[in-house]
N, CA, C, O and the ligand as a Tripos MOL2 file, in Angstrom:
@<TRIPOS>MOLECULE
protein
  289   287    73     0     0
PROTEIN
NO_CHARGES

@<TRIPOS>ATOM
      1 N           9.7000   24.7820    1.8920 N.3       1 MET1
      2 CA          9.5350   23.2590    1.6810 C.3       1 MET1
      3 C           9.8700   22.4100    2.9270 C.2       1 MET1
      4 O          10.7610   22.7220    3.7170 O.2       1 MET1
      5 N           9.0750   21.2940    3.0470 N.am      2 TYR2
      6 CA          9.2470   20.5090    4.1590 C.3       2 TYR2
      7 C           9.6170   19.1200    3.7560 C.2       2 TYR2
      8 O           9.3460   18.7410    2.6160 O.2       2 TYR2
      9 N          10.2290   18.3170    4.6250 N.am      3 ILE3
     10 CA         10.6170   17.0440    4.3010 C.3       3 ILE3
     11 C           9.7420   15.9810    5.0110 C.2       3 ILE3
     12 O           9.4650   16.0680    6.2070 O.2       3 ILE3
     13 N           9.3050   14.9360    4.1810 N.am      4 CYS4
     14 CA          8.4260   13.8910    4.6690 C.3       4 CYS4
     15 C           9.1280   13.0920    5.5760 C.2       4 CYS4
     16 O          10.2430   12.6700    5.2680 O.2       4 CYS4
     17 N           8.5650   12.8030    6.7670 N.am      5 VAL5
     18 CA          9.2000   11.9520    7.8700 C.3       5 VAL5
     19 C           9.2700   10.5560    7.5260 C.2       5 VAL5
     20 O          10.0340    9.7950    8.1190 O.2       5 VAL5
     21 N           8.4200   10.1400    6.4870 N.am      6 VAL6
     22 CA          8.3700    8.6930    6.1520 C.3       6 VAL6
     23 C           9.4220    8.3400    5.0350 C.2       6 VAL6
     24 O          10.2640    7.4490    5.1500 O.2       6 VAL6
     25 N           9.2730    9.0970    4.0180 N.am      7 CYS7
     26 CA         10.1770    8.7480    2.7570 C.3       7 CYS7
     27 C          11.2330    9.7560    2.5540 C.2       7 CYS7
     28 O          12.1640    9.4380    1.8150 O.2       7 CYS7
     29 N          11.2290   10.8940    3.0830 N.am      8 GLY8
     30 CA         12.3280   11.8030    2.8650 C.3       8 GLY8
     31 C          11.9700   12.7480    1.7540 C.2       8 GLY8
     32 O          12.8030   13.5850    1.4070 O.2       8 GLY8
     33 N          10.8110   12.6820    1.1760 N.am      9 TYR9
     34 CA         10.4650   13.5770    0.0620 C.3       9 TYR9
     35 C          10.5540   15.0980    0.4880 C.2       9 TYR9
     36 O           9.9700   15.5080    1.4910 O.2       9 TYR9
     37 N          11.1980   15.7860   -0.2020 N.am     10 ASP10
     38 CA         11.5530   17.1710    0.4000 C.3      10 ASP10
     39 C          10.8590   18.4120   -0.2580 C.2      10 ASP10
     40 O          11.2610   19.5680   -0.1240 O.2      10 ASP10
     41 N           9.7920   18.0350   -0.9680 N.am     11 GLN11
     42 CA          9.0610   19.1300   -1.4780 C.3      11 GLN11
     43 C           7.6290   19.4650   -1.0140 C.2      11 GLN11
     44 O           6.8250   19.9960   -1.7810 O.2      11 GLN11
     45 N           7.3310   19.1430    0.2560 N.am     12 LEU12
     46 CA          6.1850   19.1920    0.8290 C.3      12 LEU12
     47 C           5.9250   20.7290    0.9310 C.2      12 LEU12
     48 O           6.8000   21.5250    1.2710 O.2      12 LEU12
     49 N           4.5230   21.1080    0.5760 N.am     13 ASP13
     50 CA          4.3010   22.4990    0.6560 C.3      13 ASP13
     51 C           3.9970   22.9540    2.1410 C.2      13 ASP13
     52 O           4.2030   24.1030    2.5340 O.2      13 ASP13
     53 N           3.4820   21.9310    2.9300 N.am     14 TYR14
     54 CA          3.1800   22.2460    4.3390 C.3      14 TYR14
     55 C           3.8350   21.2330    5.1950 C.2      14 TYR14
     56 O           4.1180   20.1270    4.7350 O.2      14 TYR14
     57 N           4.1070   21.5870    6.5110 N.am     15 PRO15
     58 CA          4.7890   20.7580    7.4540 C.3      15 PRO15
     59 C           3.7700   19.6250    7.7500 C.2      15 PRO15
     60 O           2.5620   19.8420    7.6520 O.2      15 PRO15
     61 N           4.2920   18.3460    8.1340 N.am     16 GLN16
     62 CA          3.3720   17.3850    8.5480 C.3      16 GLN16
     63 C           3.0190   17.6250   10.0800 C.2      16 GLN16
     64 O           1.9160   17.3130   10.5300 O.2      16 GLN16
     65 N           3.9060   18.1310   10.7660 N.am     17 TYR17
     66 CA          3.6060   18.3730   12.1580 C.3      17 TYR17
     67 C           4.1040   19.8250   12.4620 C.2      17 TYR17
     68 O           5.0990   20.3640   11.9790 O.2      17 TYR17
     69 N           3.2370   20.3380   13.3360 N.am     18 GLU18
     70 CA          3.6360   21.7640   13.8130 C.3      18 GLU18
     71 C           3.3090   21.9210   15.1990 C.2      18 GLU18
     72 O           2.1700   21.7060   15.6110 O.2      18 GLU18
     73 N           4.2720   22.2940   15.9530 N.am     19 ASP19
     74 CA          4.0630   22.4160   17.3670 C.3      19 ASP19
     75 C           3.3970   21.2090   18.0830 C.2      19 ASP19
     76 O           2.6740   21.3540   19.0690 O.2      19 ASP19
     77 N           3.6940   19.9800   17.5060 N.am     20 GLY20
     78 CA          3.2700   18.7560   18.0560 C.3      20 GLY20
     79 C           1.8810   18.3190   17.7210 C.2      20 GLY20
     80 O           1.2930   17.4010   18.2930 O.2      20 GLY20
     81 N           1.3650   19.1040   16.6730 N.am     21 PHE21
     82 CA          0.1580   18.7270   16.1320 C.3      21 PHE21
     83 C           0.2460   18.2380   14.7090 C.2      21 PHE21
     84 O           0.9550   18.8010   13.8770 O.2      21 PHE21
     85 N          -0.5010   17.1610   14.4440 N.am     22 ALA22
     86 CA         -0.4460   16.5910   12.9860 C.3      22 ALA22
     87 C          -1.2660   17.5260   12.1350 C.2      22 ALA22
     88 O          -2.3380   17.9740   12.5420 O.2      22 ALA22
     89 N          -0.7770   17.8120   10.9850 N.am     23 MET23
     90 CA         -1.3220   18.9050   10.0640 C.3      23 MET23
     91 C          -2.1820   18.3660    8.9860 C.2      23 MET23
     92 O          -2.6990   19.1300    8.1710 O.2      23 MET23
     93 N          -2.3710   16.9910    8.9410 N.am     24 GLN24
     94 CA         -3.1320   16.3170    7.9310 C.3      24 GLN24
     95 C          -2.5070   16.5310    6.5530 C.2      24 GLN24
     96 O          -3.2110   16.5380    5.5440 O.2      24 GLN24
     97 N          -1.2960   16.6910    6.5160 N.am     25 THR25
     98 CA         -0.5710   16.9140    5.2770 C.3      25 THR25
     99 C          -0.3070   15.5920    4.6490 C.2      25 THR25
    100 O           0.2990   14.7290    5.2840 O.2      25 THR25
    101 N          -0.7800   15.3590    3.2870 N.am     26 ILE26
    102 CA         -0.4900   14.1980    2.6040 C.3      26 ILE26
    103 C           0.8370   14.3690    1.7660 C.2      26 ILE26
    104 O           1.1340   15.3400    1.0700 O.2      26 ILE26
    105 N           1.5720   13.2230    1.9780 N.am     27 CYS27
    106 CA          2.8150   13.3440    1.1890 C.3      27 CYS27
    107 C           2.5390   12.8290   -0.2560 C.2      27 CYS27
    108 O           2.0350   11.7150   -0.4030 O.2      27 CYS27
    109 N           2.8310   13.5520   -1.2460 N.am     28 PRO28
    110 CA          2.5150   13.1830   -2.6770 C.3      28 PRO28
    111 C           3.3300   12.0340   -3.1240 C.2      28 PRO28
    112 O           2.9850   11.4000   -4.1220 O.2      28 PRO28
    113 N           4.5420   11.6810   -2.3550 N.am     29 CYS29
    114 CA          5.3870   10.6200   -2.7740 C.3      29 CYS29
    115 C           4.8210    9.3210   -2.1690 C.2      29 CYS29
    116 O           4.4230    8.4150   -2.9010 O.2      29 CYS29
    117 N           4.7900    9.2440   -0.8860 N.am     30 CYS30
    118 CA          4.4960    7.9300   -0.2180 C.3      30 CYS30
    119 C           2.9270    7.9580    0.2570 C.2      30 CYS30
    120 O           2.4310    6.8770    0.5760 O.2      30 CYS30
    121 N           2.2630    8.9360    0.3080 N.am     31 GLY31
    122 CA          0.8320    8.9120    0.5010 C.3      31 GLY31
    123 C           0.5210    9.0220    2.0540 C.2      31 GLY31
    124 O          -0.6380    8.9720    2.4640 O.2      31 GLY31
    125 N           1.6560    9.1810    2.9310 N.am     32 PHE32
    126 CA          1.3530    9.2630    4.3140 C.3      32 PHE32
    127 C           0.6160   10.4980    4.7580 C.2      32 PHE32
    128 O           0.9670   11.5990    4.3320 O.2      32 PHE32
    129 N          -0.3010   10.3760    5.5190 N.am     33 GLN33
    130 CA         -1.0480   11.6520    5.9420 C.3      33 GLN33
    131 C          -0.9260   11.7080    7.4390 C.2      33 GLN33
    132 O          -1.4530   10.8650    8.1660 O.2      33 GLN33
    133 N          -0.1940   12.7550    7.8950 N.am     34 SER34
    134 CA         -0.0340   12.9990    9.2390 C.3      34 SER34
    135 C          -1.4300   13.2520    9.9600 C.2      34 SER34
    136 O          -2.2430   13.9070    9.3070 O.2      34 SER34
    137 N          -1.7760   12.8520   11.1170 N.am     35 GLY35
    138 CA         -2.9930   12.9720   11.6990 C.3      35 GLY35
    139 C          -3.9960   11.9250   11.3340 C.2      35 GLY35
    140 O          -5.0590   11.8110   11.9430 O.2      35 GLY35
    141 N          -3.6440   11.1560   10.3270 N.am     36 PHE36
    142 CA         -4.6080   10.0420    9.8150 C.3      36 PHE36
    143 C          -3.9680    8.7590    9.8370 C.2      36 PHE36
    144 O          -4.4120    7.8940   10.5910 O.2      36 PHE36
    145 N          -2.8560    8.5030    9.0130 N.am     37 ASP37
    146 CA         -2.2540    7.1960    9.0830 C.3      37 ASP37
    147 C          -1.5820    6.9150   10.4580 C.2      37 ASP37
    148 O          -1.3800    5.7600   10.8320 O.2      37 ASP37
    149 N          -1.2640    7.9300   11.1500 N.am     38 ASP38
    150 CA         -0.5420    7.7760   12.4410 C.3      38 ASP38
    151 C          -1.5030    7.8880   13.5590 C.2      38 ASP38
    152 O          -1.0710    7.8130   14.7090 O.2      38 ASP38
    153 N          -2.8600    8.0740   13.3200 N.am     39 ALA39
    154 CA         -3.8140    8.3500   14.3490 C.3      39 ALA39
    155 C          -5.2250    7.5950   14.0840 C.2      39 ALA39
    156 O          -6.2740    8.0110   14.5760 O.2      39 ALA39
    157 N          -5.1510    6.4900   13.2890 N.am     40 SER40
    158 CA         -6.3160    5.7510   13.1260 C.3      40 SER40
    159 C          -6.5680    4.7110   14.3620 C.2      40 SER40
    160 O          -5.8700    4.7910   15.3730 O.2      40 SER40
    161 N          -7.4370    3.8860   14.2510 N.am     41 LEU41
    162 CA         -7.7250    2.9260   15.3520 C.3      41 LEU41
    163 C          -6.4500    2.1370   15.5230 C.2      41 LEU41
    164 O          -5.9660    1.9010   16.6300 O.2      41 LEU41
    165 N          -5.9400    1.7490   14.4090 N.am     42 GLU42
    166 CA         -4.6150    0.9140   14.5770 C.3      42 GLU42
    167 C          -3.6130    1.7140   13.7070 C.2      42 GLU42
    168 O          -3.3680    1.5210   12.5160 O.2      42 GLU42
    169 N          -3.0930    2.6230   14.5090 N.am     43 PRO43
    170 CA         -2.0910    3.5940   13.8610 C.3      43 PRO43
    171 C          -0.8070    3.1260   13.3980 C.2      43 PRO43
    172 O          -0.2040    2.2980   14.0810 O.2      43 PRO43
    173 N          -0.3400    3.5380   12.3670 N.am     44 PHE44
    174 CA          1.0680    3.2550   12.0470 C.3      44 PHE44
    175 C           2.0970    4.0320   12.7900 C.2      44 PHE44
    176 O           1.8300    5.1860   13.1260 O.2      44 PHE44
    177 N           3.1930    3.5270   13.0610 N.am     45 THR45
    178 CA          4.3240    4.4500   13.4590 C.3      45 THR45
    179 C           4.9950    4.8650   12.1090 C.2      45 THR45
    180 O           4.7690    4.2340   11.0760 O.2      45 THR45
    181 N           5.8030    5.9130   12.1490 N.am     46 ILE46
    182 CA          6.5350    6.3170   11.0000 C.3      46 ILE46
    183 C           7.2480    5.1040   10.3580 C.2      46 ILE46
    184 O           7.1950    4.8310    9.1590 O.2      46 ILE46
    185 N           7.8640    4.4690   11.2210 N.am     47 GLU47
    186 CA          8.7660    3.3490   10.7590 C.3      47 GLU47
    187 C           7.8470    2.2180   10.1360 C.2      47 GLU47
    188 O           8.1660    1.6420    9.0950 O.2      47 GLU47
    189 N           6.7950    1.9620   10.7730 N.am     48 GLU48
    190 CA          5.8810    0.8370   10.1130 C.3      48 GLU48
    191 C           5.3090    1.2580    8.8500 C.2      48 GLU48
    192 O           5.1470    0.4310    7.9530 O.2      48 GLU48
    193 N           4.9620    2.5800    8.6920 N.am     49 TYR49
    194 CA          4.4190    3.0010    7.4840 C.3      49 TYR49
    195 C           5.4410    2.9360    6.4150 C.2      49 TYR49
    196 O           5.1570    2.5470    5.2820 O.2      49 TYR49
    197 N           6.6980    3.3340    6.7850 N.am     50 ARG50
    198 CA          7.7440    3.3110    5.7210 C.3      50 ARG50
    199 C           8.0510    1.8730    5.2490 C.2      50 ARG50
    200 O           8.2680    1.6650    4.0550 O.2      50 ARG50
    201 N           8.0780    0.7780    6.2460 N.am     51 VAL51
    202 CA          8.3030   -0.4770    5.8530 C.3      51 VAL51
    203 C           7.0460   -1.0440    4.9830 C.2      51 VAL51
    204 O           7.2270   -1.8390    4.0610 O.2      51 VAL51
    205 N           5.8600   -0.6060    5.3260 N.am     52 LYS52
    206 CA          4.7800   -1.1280    4.5280 C.3      52 LYS52
    207 C           4.8140   -0.5260    3.0290 C.2      52 LYS52
    208 O           4.4910   -1.1940    2.0470 O.2      52 LYS52
    209 N           5.2240    0.7580    2.9760 N.am     53 TRP53
    210 CA          5.2530    1.4010    1.6620 C.3      53 TRP53
    211 C           6.3700    0.7250    0.7900 C.2      53 TRP53
    212 O           6.1850    0.4180   -0.3870 O.2      53 TRP53
    213 N           7.5320    0.5220    1.4590 N.am     54 ILE54
    214 CA          8.6950   -0.1430    0.7810 C.3      54 ILE54
    215 C           8.2480   -1.4670    0.3100 C.2      54 ILE54
    216 O           8.4680   -1.8040   -0.8530 O.2      54 ILE54
    217 N           7.5970   -2.2860    1.1910 N.am     55 LYS55
    218 CA          7.2670   -3.6120    0.7270 C.3      55 LYS55
    219 C           6.2270   -3.5810   -0.5050 C.2      55 LYS55
    220 O           6.2010   -4.5180   -1.3030 O.2      55 LYS55
    221 N           5.4960   -2.6290   -0.6110 N.am     56 LEU56
    222 CA          4.5640   -2.4300   -1.6880 C.3      56 LEU56
    223 C           5.3180   -2.0130   -2.9390 C.2      56 LEU56
    224 O           4.7430   -1.8630   -4.0170 O.2      56 LEU56
    225 N           6.6150   -1.8290   -2.7670 N.am     57 GLY57
    226 CA          7.4180   -1.4530   -3.9330 C.3      57 GLY57
    227 C           7.4930    0.0910   -4.1340 C.2      57 GLY57
    228 O           7.6280    0.5710   -5.2590 O.2      57 GLY57
    229 N           7.3970    0.8790   -2.9690 N.am     58 SER58
    230 CA          7.4290    2.2560   -2.9910 C.3      58 SER58
    231 C           6.5600    2.9720   -4.0180 C.2      58 SER58
    232 O           7.0290    3.9360   -4.6240 O.2      58 SER58
    233 N           5.3830    2.5710   -4.2320 N.am     59 PRO59
    234 CA          4.6060    3.2600   -5.3080 C.3      59 PRO59
    235 C           4.3720    4.8030   -4.9180 C.2      59 PRO59
    236 O           4.1700    5.1990   -3.7710 O.2      59 PRO59
    237 N           4.4270    5.5190   -5.9500 N.am     60 LEU60
    238 CA          4.3730    7.0060   -5.7740 C.3      60 LEU60
    239 C           2.8280    7.3130   -5.6650 C.2      60 LEU60
    240 O           1.9930    6.8680   -6.4520 O.2      60 LEU60
    241 N           2.5730    8.0840   -4.6480 N.am     61 PHE61
    242 CA          1.1050    8.3900   -4.4100 C.3      61 PHE61
    243 C           0.6210    9.3580   -5.5490 C.2      61 PHE61
    244 O          -0.5200    9.2300   -5.9930 O.2      61 PHE61
    245 N           1.3300   10.1620   -5.9470 N.am     62 SER62
    246 CA          0.8850   11.3180   -6.9870 C.3      62 SER62
    247 C           1.9760   11.0270   -8.1290 C.2      62 SER62
    248 O           3.1800   10.9670   -7.8810 O.2      62 SER62
    249 N           1.4660   10.8660   -9.3100 N.am     63 SER63
    250 CA          2.3400   10.6680  -10.4730 C.3      63 SER63
    251 C           3.1550   12.0390  -10.8230 C.2      63 SER63
    252 O           4.0590   12.0310  -11.6590 O.2      63 SER63
    253 N           2.8070   13.0950  -10.1920 N.am     64 SER64
    254 CA          3.4950   14.3670  -10.4360 C.3      64 SER64
    255 C           4.9020   14.5480   -9.6990 C.2      64 SER64
    256 O           5.5370   15.5950   -9.8280 O.2      64 SER64
    257 N           5.3340   13.5450   -8.9690 N.am     65 VAL65
    258 CA          6.4500   13.7700   -8.1640 C.3      65 VAL65
    259 C           7.4120   12.6840   -8.6390 C.2      65 VAL65
    260 O           7.0520   11.6810   -9.2560 O.2      65 VAL65
    261 N           8.6710   12.9760   -8.2960 N.am     66 SER66
    262 CA          9.6890   11.9080   -8.5250 C.3      66 SER66
    263 C          10.2120   11.4230   -7.1910 C.2      66 SER66
    264 O          10.1500   12.1260   -6.1820 O.2      66 SER66
    265 N          10.7420   10.1740   -7.2070 N.am     67 LYS67
    266 CA         11.2560    9.5910   -5.8460 C.3      67 LYS67
    267 C          12.3930   10.4760   -5.2990 C.2      67 LYS67
    268 O          13.1230   11.1420   -6.0340 O.2      67 LYS67
    269 N          12.4900   10.4380   -3.9890 N.am     68 PRO68
    270 CA         13.6060   11.1560   -3.4100 C.3      68 PRO68
    271 C          14.8420   10.3180   -3.8200 C.2      68 PRO68
    272 O          14.7840    9.0980   -3.9680 O.2      68 PRO68
    273 N          16.0350   11.1010   -4.0040 N.am     69 LYS69
    274 CA         17.1610   10.3030   -4.1830 C.3      69 LYS69
    275 C          17.6640    9.4090   -3.0970 C.2      69 LYS69
    276 O          17.5600    9.7150   -1.9090 O.2      69 LYS69
    277 N          18.2070    8.3040   -3.5160 N.am     70 GLY70
    278 CA         18.7460    7.4240   -2.5010 C.3      70 GLY70
    279 C          17.7180    6.5820   -1.8900 C.2      70 GLY70
    280 O          17.9950    5.9350   -0.8800 O.2      70 GLY70
    281 N          16.4730    6.5330   -2.4530 N.am     71 LEU71
    282 CA         15.5130    5.6030   -1.9710 C.3      71 LEU71
    283 C          15.0670    4.7270   -3.0350 C.2      71 LEU71
    284 O          14.3560    5.0760   -3.9770 O.2      71 LEU71
    285 N          15.5790    3.4430   -2.8040 N.am     72 ASN72
    286 CA         15.3130    2.4680   -3.7820 C.3      72 ASN72
    287 C          15.1940    1.0370   -3.1630 C.2      72 ASN72
    288 O          14.9620    0.0680   -3.8860 O.2      72 ASN72
    289 ZN          6.4410   10.7110    2.0600 Zn       73 ZN73
@<TRIPOS>BOND
     1     1     2 1
     2     2     3 1
     3     3     4 2
     4     3     5 am
     5     5     6 1
     6     6     7 1
     7     7     8 2
     8     7     9 am
     9     9    10 1
    10    10    11 1
    11    11    12 2
    12    11    13 am
    13    13    14 1
    14    14    15 1
    15    15    16 2
    16    15    17 am
    17    17    18 1
    18    18    19 1
    19    19    20 2
    20    19    21 am
    21    21    22 1
    22    22    23 1
    23    23    24 2
    24    23    25 am
    25    25    26 1
    26    26    27 1
    27    27    28 2
    28    27    29 am
    29    29    30 1
    30    30    31 1
    31    31    32 2
    32    31    33 am
    33    33    34 1
    34    34    35 1
    35    35    36 2
    36    35    37 am
    37    37    38 1
    38    38    39 1
    39    39    40 2
    40    39    41 am
    41    41    42 1
    42    42    43 1
    43    43    44 2
    44    43    45 am
    45    45    46 1
    46    46    47 1
    47    47    48 2
    48    47    49 am
    49    49    50 1
    50    50    51 1
    51    51    52 2
    52    51    53 am
    53    53    54 1
    54    54    55 1
    55    55    56 2
    56    55    57 am
    57    57    58 1
    58    58    59 1
    59    59    60 2
    60    59    61 am
    61    61    62 1
    62    62    63 1
    63    63    64 2
    64    63    65 am
    65    65    66 1
    66    66    67 1
    67    67    68 2
    68    67    69 am
    69    69    70 1
    70    70    71 1
    71    71    72 2
    72    71    73 am
    73    73    74 1
    74    74    75 1
    75    75    76 2
    76    75    77 am
    77    77    78 1
    78    78    79 1
    79    79    80 2
    80    79    81 am
    81    81    82 1
    82    82    83 1
    83    83    84 2
    84    83    85 am
    85    85    86 1
    86    86    87 1
    87    87    88 2
    88    87    89 am
    89    89    90 1
    90    90    91 1
    91    91    92 2
    92    91    93 am
    93    93    94 1
    94    94    95 1
    95    95    96 2
    96    95    97 am
    97    97    98 1
    98    98    99 1
    99    99   100 2
   100    99   101 am
   101   101   102 1
   102   102   103 1
   103   103   104 2
   104   103   105 am
   105   105   106 1
   106   106   107 1
   107   107   108 2
   108   107   109 am
   109   109   110 1
   110   110   111 1
   111   111   112 2
   112   111   113 am
   113   113   114 1
   114   114   115 1
   115   115   116 2
   116   115   117 am
   117   117   118 1
   118   118   119 1
   119   119   120 2
   120   119   121 am
   121   121   122 1
   122   122   123 1
   123   123   124 2
   124   123   125 am
   125   125   126 1
   126   126   127 1
   127   127   128 2
   128   127   129 am
   129   129   130 1
   130   130   131 1
   131   131   132 2
   132   131   133 am
   133   133   134 1
   134   134   135 1
   135   135   136 2
   136   135   137 am
   137   137   138 1
   138   138   139 1
   139   139   140 2
   140   139   141 am
   141   141   142 1
   142   142   143 1
   143   143   144 2
   144   143   145 am
   145   145   146 1
   146   146   147 1
   147   147   148 2
   148   147   149 am
   149   149   150 1
   150   150   151 1
   151   151   152 2
   152   151   153 am
   153   153   154 1
   154   154   155 1
   155   155   156 2
   156   155   157 am
   157   157   158 1
   158   158   159 1
   159   159   160 2
   160   159   161 am
   161   161   162 1
   162   162   163 1
   163   163   164 2
   164   163   165 am
   165   165   166 1
   166   166   167 1
   167   167   168 2
   168   167   169 am
   169   169   170 1
   170   170   171 1
   171   171   172 2
   172   171   173 am
   173   173   174 1
   174   174   175 1
   175   175   176 2
   176   175   177 am
   177   177   178 1
   178   178   179 1
   179   179   180 2
   180   179   181 am
   181   181   182 1
   182   182   183 1
   183   183   184 2
   184   183   185 am
   185   185   186 1
   186   186   187 1
   187   187   188 2
   188   187   189 am
   189   189   190 1
   190   190   191 1
   191   191   192 2
   192   191   193 am
   193   193   194 1
   194   194   195 1
   195   195   196 2
   196   195   197 am
   197   197   198 1
   198   198   199 1
   199   199   200 2
   200   199   201 am
   201   201   202 1
   202   202   203 1
   203   203   204 2
   204   203   205 am
   205   205   206 1
   206   206   207 1
   207   207   208 2
   208   207   209 am
   209   209   210 1
   210   210   211 1
   211   211   212 2
   212   211   213 am
   213   213   214 1
   214   214   215 1
   215   215   216 2
   216   215   217 am
   217   217   218 1
   218   218   219 1
   219   219   220 2
   220   219   221 am
   221   221   222 1
   222   222   223 1
   223   223   224 2
   224   223   225 am
   225   225   226 1
   226   226   227 1
   227   227   228 2
   228   227   229 am
   229   229   230 1
   230   230   231 1
   231   231   232 2
   232   231   233 am
   233   233   234 1
   234   234   235 1
   235   235   236 2
   236   235   237 am
   237   237   238 1
   238   238   239 1
   239   239   240 2
   240   239   241 am
   241   241   242 1
   242   242   243 1
   243   243   244 2
   244   243   245 am
   245   245   246 1
   246   246   247 1
   247   247   248 2
   248   247   249 am
   249   249   250 1
   250   250   251 1
   251   251   252 2
   252   251   253 am
   253   253   254 1
   254   254   255 1
   255   255   256 2
   256   255   257 am
   257   257   258 1
   258   258   259 1
   259   259   260 2
   260   259   261 am
   261   261   262 1
   262   262   263 1
   263   263   264 2
   264   263   265 am
   265   265   266 1
   266   266   267 1
   267   267   268 2
   268   267   269 am
   269   269   270 1
   270   270   271 1
   271   271   272 2
   272   271   273 am
   273   273   274 1
   274   274   275 1
   275   275   276 2
   276   275   277 am
   277   277   278 1
   278   278   279 1
   279   279   280 2
   280   279   281 am
   281   281   282 1
   282   282   283 1
   283   283   284 2
   284   283   285 am
   285   285   286 1
   286   286   287 1
   287   287   288 2
@<TRIPOS>SUBSTRUCTURE
     1 MET1         2 RESIDUE 1 A MET
     2 TYR2         6 RESIDUE 1 A TYR
     3 ILE3        10 RESIDUE 1 A ILE
     4 CYS4        14 RESIDUE 1 A CYS
     5 VAL5        18 RESIDUE 1 A VAL
     6 VAL6        22 RESIDUE 1 A VAL
     7 CYS7        26 RESIDUE 1 A CYS
     8 GLY8        30 RESIDUE 1 A GLY
     9 TYR9        34 RESIDUE 1 A TYR
    10 ASP10       38 RESIDUE 1 A ASP
    11 GLN11       42 RESIDUE 1 A GLN
    12 LEU12       46 RESIDUE 1 A LEU
    13 ASP13       50 RESIDUE 1 A ASP
    14 TYR14       54 RESIDUE 1 A TYR
    15 PRO15       58 RESIDUE 1 A PRO
    16 GLN16       62 RESIDUE 1 A GLN
    17 TYR17       66 RESIDUE 1 A TYR
    18 GLU18       70 RESIDUE 1 A GLU
    19 ASP19       74 RESIDUE 1 A ASP
    20 GLY20       78 RESIDUE 1 A GLY
    21 PHE21       82 RESIDUE 1 A PHE
    22 ALA22       86 RESIDUE 1 A ALA
    23 MET23       90 RESIDUE 1 A MET
    24 GLN24       94 RESIDUE 1 A GLN
    25 THR25       98 RESIDUE 1 A THR
    26 ILE26      102 RESIDUE 1 A ILE
    27 CYS27      106 RESIDUE 1 A CYS
    28 PRO28      110 RESIDUE 1 A PRO
    29 CYS29      114 RESIDUE 1 A CYS
    30 CYS30      118 RESIDUE 1 A CYS
    31 GLY31      122 RESIDUE 1 A GLY
    32 PHE32      126 RESIDUE 1 A PHE
    33 GLN33      130 RESIDUE 1 A GLN
    34 SER34      134 RESIDUE 1 A SER
    35 GLY35      138 RESIDUE 1 A GLY
    36 PHE36      142 RESIDUE 1 A PHE
    37 ASP37      146 RESIDUE 1 A ASP
    38 ASP38      150 RESIDUE 1 A ASP
    39 ALA39      154 RESIDUE 1 A ALA
    40 SER40      158 RESIDUE 1 A SER
    41 LEU41      162 RESIDUE 1 A LEU
    42 GLU42      166 RESIDUE 1 A GLU
    43 PRO43      170 RESIDUE 1 A PRO
    44 PHE44      174 RESIDUE 1 A PHE
    45 THR45      178 RESIDUE 1 A THR
    46 ILE46      182 RESIDUE 1 A ILE
    47 GLU47      186 RESIDUE 1 A GLU
    48 GLU48      190 RESIDUE 1 A GLU
    49 TYR49      194 RESIDUE 1 A TYR
    50 ARG50      198 RESIDUE 1 A ARG
    51 VAL51      202 RESIDUE 1 A VAL
    52 LYS52      206 RESIDUE 1 A LYS
    53 TRP53      210 RESIDUE 1 A TRP
    54 ILE54      214 RESIDUE 1 A ILE
    55 LYS55      218 RESIDUE 1 A LYS
    56 LEU56      222 RESIDUE 1 A LEU
    57 GLY57      226 RESIDUE 1 A GLY
    58 SER58      230 RESIDUE 1 A SER
    59 PRO59      234 RESIDUE 1 A PRO
    60 LEU60      238 RESIDUE 1 A LEU
    61 PHE61      242 RESIDUE 1 A PHE
    62 SER62      246 RESIDUE 1 A SER
    63 SER63      250 RESIDUE 1 A SER
    64 SER64      254 RESIDUE 1 A SER
    65 VAL65      258 RESIDUE 1 A VAL
    66 SER66      262 RESIDUE 1 A SER
    67 LYS67      266 RESIDUE 1 A LYS
    68 PRO68      270 RESIDUE 1 A PRO
    69 LYS69      274 RESIDUE 1 A LYS
    70 GLY70      278 RESIDUE 1 A GLY
    71 LEU71      282 RESIDUE 1 A LEU
    72 ASN72      286 RESIDUE 1 A ASN
    73 ZN73       289 GROUP 0 **** ****
């Protein structure tokens, strides 16, 4: 299992980054996709994406996951 760099969700099946390459992994908790959200024309940094997500009320990207502990 791997930990999301944005929200701390610790049940990722695949790493978001490997050997410096973004793996296009989508976090089911915050919806961050490595290689996409951080590589678009106006890319988010990890910090910016986290702030944006929290401002939205930390919506869960997938209803099949529960929020990481300590994140409210
Ligand atoms: Zn996440």
